C-alpha positions as CSV (number, residue, x, y, z in Angstrom):
1,M,66.3,187.3,72.6
2,R,70.0,187.8,73.5
3,V,72.1,184.8,72.8
4,A,75.8,184.2,73.8
5,V,77.8,181.6,71.8
6,V,80.9,180.3,73.3
7,G,83.2,178.9,70.6
8,A,81.6,181.0,67.9
9,T,84.4,180.9,65.4
10,G,84.6,177.2,64.6
11,N,82.7,174.9,62.2
12,A,79.3,174.8,64.0
13,G,79.7,178.2,65.6
14,T,80.2,180.0,62.3
15,A,77.1,178.3,60.8
16,L,75.1,179.1,64.0
17,L,75.9,182.8,63.6
18,R,74.4,182.7,60.1
19,A,71.3,181.0,61.5
20,L,70.8,183.3,64.4
21,H,71.2,186.4,62.2
22,Q,68.2,185.1,60.1
23,E,66.1,184.4,63.2
24,P,63.6,187.3,63.9
25,Q,63.3,186.4,67.6
26,V,67.1,186.8,68.2
27,T,67.9,190.5,68.7
28,S,71.6,190.3,69.6
29,V,74.4,187.8,69.6
30,L,77.6,187.8,71.6
31,G,80.4,185.7,70.2
32,I,83.0,184.5,72.6
33,A,86.2,182.9,71.4
34,R,89.8,182.3,72.4
35,R,90.9,183.9,69.1
36,L,88.7,186.6,67.6
37,P,87.7,186.4,63.9
38,D,87.7,189.1,61.3
39,R,84.9,191.1,62.7
40,S,84.3,193.0,59.5
41,A,83.4,189.7,57.6
42,D,80.2,187.7,57.3
43,P,78.9,186.2,59.5
44,Y,81.1,187.5,62.3
45,R,80.2,191.2,61.7
46,H,76.6,190.5,62.9
47,A,77.8,189.7,66.4
48,E,79.4,191.5,69.4
49,W,82.7,189.9,70.5
50,A,84.6,189.2,73.6
51,P,87.8,187.1,74.0
52,V,87.8,184.4,76.7
53,D,89.8,181.2,76.9
54,V,87.7,178.6,78.8
55,A,90.9,176.6,79.4
56,A,92.9,179.3,81.1
57,E,94.5,178.1,84.3
58,D,92.6,180.3,86.9
59,T,89.1,178.9,87.2
60,E,87.6,181.8,89.2
61,T,88.8,184.4,86.8
62,V,87.3,182.6,83.8
63,V,84.0,181.9,85.5
64,A,83.7,185.5,86.7
65,R,84.5,186.9,83.3
66,L,82.0,184.6,81.6
67,A,79.3,185.4,84.2
68,E,79.8,189.1,83.5
69,L,79.5,188.5,79.7
70,F,76.4,186.2,80.1
71,A,74.5,188.8,82.2
72,G,71.2,189.5,80.5
73,A,71.4,186.7,78.0
74,D,68.3,184.5,77.4
75,A,70.4,181.5,76.3
76,V,74.1,180.4,76.2
77,V,75.2,178.0,73.5
78,H,78.5,176.2,74.4
79,L,80.4,175.0,71.4
80,A,84.0,175.5,72.5
81,W,86.1,172.4,71.8
82,L,89.7,171.6,70.7
83,V,90.7,169.0,68.2
84,Q,94.4,169.9,68.2
85,P,97.0,169.8,69.8
86,N,96.0,166.2,69.8
87,R,98.8,165.0,72.0
88,E,98.3,167.4,74.8
89,R,95.7,165.5,76.8
90,D,95.8,167.8,79.8
91,L,95.0,170.9,77.7
92,L,92.2,169.0,75.8
93,R,90.6,167.8,79.0
94,R,90.8,171.2,80.6
95,T,89.2,172.7,77.6
96,H,86.5,170.1,77.1
97,V,85.5,168.9,80.6
98,E,86.6,171.8,82.9
99,G,85.6,174.3,80.2
100,T,82.0,173.0,80.2
101,R,82.0,173.0,84.0
102,R,83.1,176.6,84.0
103,V,80.5,177.7,81.4
104,G,77.8,176.0,83.4
105,E,78.8,177.7,86.6
106,A,78.9,181.0,84.9
107,V,75.5,180.4,83.4
108,V,74.1,179.8,86.9
109,R,75.9,182.7,88.4
110,A,74.6,185.1,85.7
111,G,71.0,183.8,86.0
112,V,70.7,182.7,82.4
113,P,67.7,180.4,82.1
114,H,68.9,178.2,79.2
115,L,72.1,176.4,78.4
116,V,72.6,174.5,75.1
117,A,75.7,172.4,74.9
118,A,77.4,170.6,72.0
119,S,77.7,167.0,72.7
120,S,78.3,164.4,69.9
121,V,77.5,161.0,68.5
122,G,80.9,160.2,70.0
123,A,79.5,160.4,73.5
124,Y,77.5,157.2,73.0
125,S,78.6,153.7,74.0
126,P,79.8,151.5,71.2
127,V,77.6,149.2,69.1
128,D,78.3,146.5,66.5
129,D,75.1,146.9,64.4
130,D,73.2,149.4,62.3
131,E,70.1,149.7,64.5
132,P,69.3,153.4,65.0
133,R,69.6,154.5,68.6
134,R,67.6,157.1,70.3
135,E,68.8,159.6,73.0
136,D,68.4,157.1,75.8
137,W,71.3,155.0,74.6
138,P,74.1,155.0,77.2
139,T,76.7,157.8,76.9
140,Q,79.8,156.1,78.3
141,G,81.9,156.8,75.2
142,I,84.6,154.7,73.5
143,G,87.6,154.2,75.7
144,T,90.3,154.3,73.0
145,S,89.1,157.7,71.6
146,H,90.1,160.7,73.7
147,Y,87.5,162.7,71.9
148,S,84.8,160.2,72.9
149,V,86.1,160.0,76.4
150,D,85.9,163.7,76.9
151,K,82.4,163.9,75.3
152,A,81.2,161.3,77.7
153,A,82.8,163.2,80.6
154,Q,81.1,166.4,79.4
155,E,77.8,164.6,79.6
156,R,78.4,163.8,83.2
157,V,79.1,167.5,83.9
158,L,75.8,168.4,82.3
159,D,74.0,165.7,84.3
160,E,75.4,167.2,87.5
161,L,74.4,170.7,86.5
162,E,70.8,169.6,85.8
163,A,70.6,167.8,89.1
164,A,72.0,170.7,91.1
165,H,69.9,173.4,89.3
166,P,66.5,172.2,88.3
167,E,65.5,175.8,87.4
168,L,68.0,175.7,84.5
169,A,66.9,174.3,81.2
170,V,69.8,172.3,79.8
171,A,69.9,171.0,76.3
172,R,72.5,168.9,74.6
173,L,72.8,168.2,70.9
174,R,74.4,165.0,69.7
175,P,75.1,165.5,66.0
176,S,76.9,163.2,63.6
177,L,79.9,164.5,61.7
178,I,79.4,168.1,60.7
179,F,80.6,169.2,57.2
180,Q,80.6,172.4,55.1
181,A,82.9,173.8,52.5
182,D,84.3,176.5,54.8
183,A,85.5,173.8,57.2
184,A,87.4,171.9,54.5
185,Q,90.9,173.2,55.2
186,S,90.4,172.9,58.9
187,V,89.7,169.1,58.4
188,V,93.0,168.9,56.4
189,R,94.8,170.9,59.1
190,Y,93.5,169.1,62.2
191,F,93.2,165.5,60.9
192,L,95.4,165.0,57.9
193,G,98.4,167.4,58.1
194,P,100.6,168.9,55.4
195,L,102.1,165.5,54.2
196,V,98.8,164.1,53.0
197,P,98.4,165.0,49.3
198,V,94.8,166.3,49.2
199,Q,95.8,168.3,46.1
200,I,95.2,165.1,44.2
201,L,91.5,166.0,44.5
202,R,92.1,168.9,42.1
203,Q,93.0,166.4,39.4
204,G,89.6,164.8,39.3
205,R,88.0,161.8,40.9
206,L,90.2,159.1,42.5
207,P,90.4,155.8,40.6
208,A,89.7,153.8,43.8
209,L,88.9,154.4,47.4
210,P,90.4,152.1,50.1
211,L,88.2,152.0,53.3
212,P,87.9,149.7,56.3
213,T,85.4,146.9,55.8
214,G,82.1,147.7,57.5
215,L,82.5,151.5,57.7
216,R,79.3,153.4,57.6
217,L,78.9,157.2,58.0
218,Q,76.3,159.7,59.1
219,A,77.0,163.3,58.2
220,T,75.1,166.5,58.5
221,H,75.6,169.8,56.8
222,A,76.7,172.6,59.2
223,D,73.8,174.8,58.2
224,D,71.3,172.0,59.2
225,V,73.1,171.5,62.5
226,A,72.9,175.2,63.1
227,D,69.2,175.1,62.3
228,A,68.8,172.5,65.0
229,Y,70.6,174.7,67.5
230,R,68.4,177.7,66.5
231,R,65.2,175.7,67.1
232,V,66.4,174.5,70.5
233,V,67.3,178.1,71.5
234,V,64.1,179.6,70.3
235,E,61.9,176.9,71.9
236,R,63.9,176.8,75.1
237,A,64.0,173.1,74.7
238,S,65.8,170.8,77.1
239,G,67.2,167.3,77.1
240,A,69.2,165.5,74.5
241,F,68.6,165.7,70.7
242,N,70.2,163.5,68.0
243,V,71.0,165.4,64.8
244,A,71.8,163.7,61.5
245,A,70.8,163.7,57.8
246,D,68.6,161.0,56.5
247,D,71.0,158.9,54.4
248,L,73.5,156.5,55.9
249,L,76.7,156.3,53.7
250,R,78.5,153.0,53.4
251,G,81.8,152.3,51.6
252,A,80.2,151.9,48.2
253,D,78.4,155.3,48.6
254,L,81.6,157.0,49.6
255,A,83.4,155.4,46.7
256,R,80.9,156.8,44.3
257,I,81.3,160.3,45.8
258,V,85.1,160.3,45.9
259,G,86.0,158.1,43.0
260,H,84.4,156.2,40.2
261,G,82.6,153.7,42.4
262,R,85.5,151.4,42.9
263,L,85.8,150.4,46.6
264,V,88.8,148.6,48.0
265,E,87.8,147.2,51.4
266,V,90.6,146.7,53.9
267,P,90.4,144.8,57.2
268,P,89.9,147.4,60.0
269,A,92.8,145.9,62.0
270,A,95.1,146.6,59.0
271,V,93.8,150.1,58.6
272,R,94.3,150.7,62.3
273,A,97.9,149.4,62.3
274,A,98.7,151.7,59.4
275,L,97.2,154.6,61.2
276,V,99.1,153.8,64.3
277,A,102.4,153.8,62.3
278,A,101.5,157.1,60.5
279,Y,100.5,158.8,63.7
280,D,103.5,157.7,65.6
281,G,105.7,158.8,62.7
282,R,103.9,162.2,62.7
283,L,102.7,161.7,59.1
284,V,99.1,162.3,60.0
285,R,97.5,164.2,62.8
286,A,94.5,162.0,63.6
287,D,95.3,159.3,66.2
288,P,93.8,155.7,65.9
289,G,91.0,156.6,68.4
290,W,89.2,158.5,65.6
291,L,89.1,155.3,63.6
292,D,87.9,153.3,66.6
293,M,85.1,155.8,67.1
294,A,84.1,155.9,63.4
295,M,83.7,152.1,63.5
296,S,81.8,151.9,66.7
297,V,79.4,154.8,67.1
298,P,75.7,154.0,66.7
299,V,73.5,155.1,63.9
300,L,71.4,158.1,65.2
301,D,67.6,158.0,65.4
302,T,66.5,161.6,65.0
303,T,62.8,161.1,65.7
304,R,62.7,163.4,68.7
305,I,64.0,166.6,67.2
306,R,61.9,166.0,64.1
307,T,58.6,165.5,66.0
308,E,59.1,168.0,68.9
309,L,60.9,170.8,67.0
310,G,59.9,170.3,63.4
311,W,63.6,170.0,62.3
312,A,64.4,168.3,59.0
313,P,67.7,168.4,57.1
314,R,67.8,170.4,53.9
315,R,70.8,168.5,52.5
316,T,71.8,164.9,52.4
317,A,74.9,163.4,54.0
318,A,76.1,162.7,50.4
319,Q,75.8,166.4,49.5
320,A,77.6,167.5,52.7
321,V,80.5,165.1,51.9
322,E,80.6,166.3,48.3
323,E,80.8,169.9,49.4
324,L,83.5,169.2,51.9
325,L,85.7,167.3,49.3
326,A,85.3,170.2,46.8
327,G,86.4,172.6,49.5
328,M,89.4,170.4,50.4
329,A,90.5,170.4,46.8
330,V,91.0,174.2,46.9
331,G,91.8,174.6,50.6
332,Q,88.6,176.5,51.3
333,G,88.0,178.3,54.6
334,T,86.8,181.6,56.0
335,R,87.9,184.5,58.1
336,S,88.4,182.9,61.5
337,A,91.5,181.3,63.0
338,P,90.0,177.8,63.2
339,L,88.6,177.9,59.7
340,R,91.3,179.8,57.9
341,P,91.9,178.7,54.3
342,A,95.0,177.0,52.9
343,S,96.2,180.2,51.2
344,P,94.9,182.5,53.8
345,R,93.0,185.5,52.7
346,P,93.3,188.3,55.2
347,A,91.6,187.6,58.5
348,G,91.4,189.4,61.8
349,G,91.1,193.2,61.6
350,S,90.6,195.5,58.7
351,V,93.0,193.8,56.2
352,M,91.0,193.2,53.0
353,P,92.0,191.5,49.7
354,L,94.2,193.5,47.5
355,R,92.4,196.4,45.8
356,H,93.8,198.0,42.7
357,R,92.7,200.2,39.8
358,G,92.9,198.3,36.6
359,D,96.0,196.3,35.8
360,L,98.9,196.3,38.2
361,R,102.1,197.4,36.6
362,I,105.7,198.6,37.3
363,P,106.1,201.7,35.2
364,D,109.1,202.3,33.0
365,S,110.2,205.1,35.3
366,M,110.9,202.6,38.0
367,D,113.8,200.1,38.2
368,R,111.8,196.9,37.8
369,E,114.5,194.6,39.3
370,L,115.2,196.8,42.2
371,F,111.5,197.2,43.1
372,A,110.9,193.5,42.7
373,L,113.8,192.8,45.2
374,Y,112.3,195.4,47.6
375,L,108.9,193.6,47.5
376,S,110.6,190.2,48.0
377,D,112.5,191.5,51.0
378,H,109.2,192.8,52.6
379,L,107.6,189.4,51.9
380,T,110.6,187.7,53.6
381,G,110.2,190.0,56.6
382,A,106.5,189.3,56.8
383,T,107.2,185.5,56.8
384,A,109.6,185.8,59.7
385,A,107.3,188.1,61.6
386,L,104.4,185.7,61.2
387,E,106.4,182.7,62.4
388,R,107.4,184.7,65.5
389,M,103.9,185.9,66.2
390,E,102.5,182.4,66.0
391,L,105.0,181.3,68.6
392,M,104.2,184.3,70.8
393,T,100.4,183.6,70.6
394,R,101.0,180.0,71.8
395,S,103.5,181.1,74.5
396,Y,101.5,183.8,76.1
397,R,98.0,182.3,76.2
398,D,97.8,182.9,80.0
399,T,98.5,186.6,79.8
400,P,95.9,189.3,79.5
401,F,97.2,190.0,76.0
402,H,96.5,186.6,74.4
403,A,93.4,187.5,72.5
404,E,94.9,190.6,71.0
405,L,98.1,188.7,70.1
406,A,96.0,186.1,68.3
407,E,94.2,188.8,66.4
408,V,97.4,190.4,65.3
409,T,98.7,187.0,64.2
410,E,95.7,186.7,61.8
411,Q,96.3,190.3,60.6
412,L,99.9,189.5,59.8
413,R,98.8,186.4,57.9
414,G,96.6,188.6,55.8
415,Q,99.3,191.3,55.3
416,R,101.7,188.7,54.1
417,E,99.1,187.6,51.6
418,L,98.8,191.1,50.3
419,Y,102.4,191.1,49.4
420,R,102.0,187.7,47.6
421,D,99.0,189.1,45.7
422,L,100.9,192.2,44.7
423,M,103.9,190.3,43.5
424,D,101.8,187.9,41.6
425,G,99.8,190.7,40.0
426,L,103.0,192.5,39.0
427,G,104.6,189.3,37.7
428,V,107.7,189.5,39.8
429,P,109.4,186.4,41.3
430,F,108.8,185.3,44.9
431,R,112.5,184.3,45.5
432,R,111.3,181.4,47.6
433,H,114.8,180.7,48.8
434,R,114.6,183.9,50.8
435,Q,111.3,182.7,52.4
436,V,113.0,179.5,53.4
437,A,116.0,181.4,54.7
438,A,113.7,183.6,56.8
439,W,111.9,180.6,58.2
440,F,115.2,179.0,59.3
441,A,116.5,182.2,60.6
442,E,113.4,182.7,62.8
443,K,113.6,179.1,64.1
444,S,117.4,179.5,64.8
445,G,116.7,182.7,66.7
446,R,114.6,180.6,69.2
447,L,117.8,178.8,70.2
448,K,119.3,181.9,71.9
449,L,119.8,181.0,75.6
450,N,119.5,184.5,77.0
451,G,121.2,183.4,80.2
452,R,119.1,180.2,80.6
453,V,119.8,176.6,79.5
454,V,117.0,174.4,80.8
455,R,114.2,176.8,80.7
456,R,113.1,179.9,78.8
457,S,114.7,183.1,80.0
458,P,112.3,185.8,81.4
459,M,114.3,188.3,79.2
460,S,113.2,186.5,76.0
461,P,109.6,187.9,75.9
462,V,111.0,191.5,76.2
463,L,113.3,190.9,73.3
464,E,110.6,189.2,71.2
465,V,108.3,192.2,71.6
466,E,111.1,194.6,70.7
467,L,111.8,192.5,67.6
468,I,108.1,192.6,66.5
469,R,107.9,196.3,67.1
470,S,110.9,196.8,64.7
471,A,109.2,194.5,62.2
472,I,106.0,196.6,62.3
473,L,108.0,199.9,61.8
474,A,109.7,198.3,58.8
475,R,106.3,197.2,57.5
476,I,104.9,200.7,57.9
477,G,107.8,201.9,55.8
478,G,106.9,199.4,53.1
479,W,103.2,200.6,53.0
480,Q,104.4,204.2,52.9
481,T,106.6,203.4,49.9
482,L,103.8,201.7,48.1
483,R,101.5,204.7,49.0
484,E,104.0,207.0,47.4
485,H,103.9,205.1,44.1
486,A,100.2,203.9,44.3
487,D,99.0,205.8,41.2
488,D,101.9,204.6,39.1
489,I,101.5,201.0,40.2
490,G,97.7,200.9,40.1
491,L,97.1,200.4,43.8
492,D,94.3,201.9,45.9
493,P,95.9,204.5,48.2
494,D,93.0,204.4,50.6
495,Q,93.7,200.7,51.3
496,L,97.4,201.5,51.9
497,D,96.4,204.3,54.4
498,G,94.2,201.7,56.2
499,L,97.2,199.3,56.4
500,I,99.4,202.1,57.9
501,D,96.7,202.9,60.5
502,L,96.4,199.2,61.3
503,D,100.1,198.8,61.9
504,H,100.1,201.9,64.1
505,R,97.4,200.2,66.2
506,Q,99.6,197.1,66.4
507,L,102.4,199.3,67.6
508,E,100.2,200.6,70.4
509,L,99.4,197.1,71.5
510,F,103.0,196.1,71.6
511,D,103.9,199.2,73.5
512,R,101.4,198.2,76.2
513,F,102.7,194.6,76.1
514,H,106.3,195.7,76.4
515,A,105.4,197.8,79.4
516,Y,103.7,194.8,81.0
517,L,106.7,192.6,80.3
518,R,109.3,195.1,81.5
519,Q,107.7,195.1,85.0
520,R,108.1,191.4,85.2
521,A,111.2,190.2,83.3
522,F,113.9,191.5,85.7
523,R,112.0,191.2,89.0
524,G,111.2,187.5,89.0
525,R,107.4,188.1,88.6
526,P,105.4,185.6,86.6
527,L,104.0,186.7,83.3
528,A,100.4,185.9,84.4
529,Q,99.2,186.8,87.9
530,P,96.2,184.8,89.0
531,S,94.0,187.9,88.8
532,E,95.2,188.6,85.3
533,R,94.6,185.2,83.7
C-alpha cells in the first residue's frame, strides 16, 4: 500500500509515521506538510516528503498539486490542522474547513479510493452528563469554541463528499485529547505561552491542583491513536470511529497525577472569567472556548472500533497525562517545526548535535578571551538571523519559496544551538546582553519605512534577502575558523565541513529567491502570482 499523510509533522502525524513504518502492508509513505521536518531523523526519514500549504490562497493550484502528489496512493490520511495563530479566524477556517474540502477534491481527482480524516471529540454537540456517546451523537459542535465550530464544519464537508462520491470510502476518527512526550513543548507553546511557569514541574509535584468543578477528561496516547489510524487504513474502513483510552480522569485523578492528591475545586464560571482576563491580557494563548469545550464534550463510547477493527489502547489516559507532564517539565519535543523542543535541538536539514572528540578545550596557544568573544559574536549574529528568518517565513507563505524558507528557519535554529553547545562545552560566557541587543536591533530594523508609511515597501523583501545572504557568508566564515582549529579545540572537522556545505546550499536558495524578488520589487508585480501560489 502507498499512503499519503497530509499534516505529517504534528502530534498525530508523527506518531502515525511510526505506526505505518511498522506495518508490513504499507510499502511507501508520502508526508505532506507546510513546513518540512528534519528528514534525516526518525520517524521522518522513513517517508518521502513534499511541501504543500492547504491554506494557500489559490484553491485550484493547491488542489492540482495535491492531486498530483496523491496519484497512485491507496489511501490519504488528512491530519492538517492549526491551533495557532488563535486570533486569526480567517486563516484557521481556511486551513480547517477549506483545507479539508481541497484535500477531498484532490483525492477524487486523483482517483484515490480511501480518505481518512482527523475529526475530534470536539465535533460533538454538548452534553451535561457522563453517559458514553457512540458515533451517532450529533456533531453540531460547541458554539463558543472556534476549534469545535471548525471540527463540526469539517464534518459537513465530509458528509457532502460522501454524498457526492459514493465510490469513495470516507472514514473519520474522533479521538479524545492526544498526548505524548514529544508533543509536550508544543502544548506549552500553543496553549500556555512563555509566561506560564511550567518549569515548576521540574521541582517536583505540585502541593495542590486548582480545577473547575465537574471537569472530567478522556485522553489517549498518540501511539494508540496512530494504531487506530493504521487499522482504518489497512482495513479500508469507512464511517466514524471514536478513539479513547479506557479510564475517565476526574479532578481527583488529575490531582494525584500532578500533585499530592490535593484538589482545589473552583466554580467553572470563576475559572472562565480568569481565563478571559488572561487571554485578553495575552498572558495565555488558549482562549475561553477551550475551557467551554472541555466542560461540555461527551464521554466517548469506543465499542465500534474495538469490535470491528480489534483496536485496544495499550496505555491508560493517566499514563498519557503523566508522560506529557514529564515532557513539559523538560521542554521535550522532536525534529519538526510543530513539535520542536523548548531548547531546540537541530531540526530541518543535516544539522546534527555537536560532535566532538573527547573534552572540548581552548588550548593555551589561543587567546581565550578573544576566542570567547568571537564565539559570542557569532551567537549574536545567529540570534538576529533566526529572528529575521522567522519573520520572512511568516511573510512569504504565499510564494513558491515558503517551504524552503521554513526549512532554513529550522536549520538556523539548530545552527544557533550548536554555538550554544560549543560555548557551554568550552565554559565561556554567553554574554546575554549581546543576545538581547541583537533581538532589539532586529526588531528595530523592521521599522525602516523604505519609502512606504502605511504598508510594507516592495523593496523590503529584496533588502531582507541581501541581509540574510550576508549573514550566511559570515556564518560560513565562522565554520571555516572552527574548522581551522578543530583538532586543537576537539571538534569533529567532518561536521564542520557539513555545516559549510549546508550554508552554501542556503546561499543557492537565497540567490534564487533574490532573483525572483528582483523581478517584482520595482515593477509593481505581486510577490505571488496565482499560478505560483
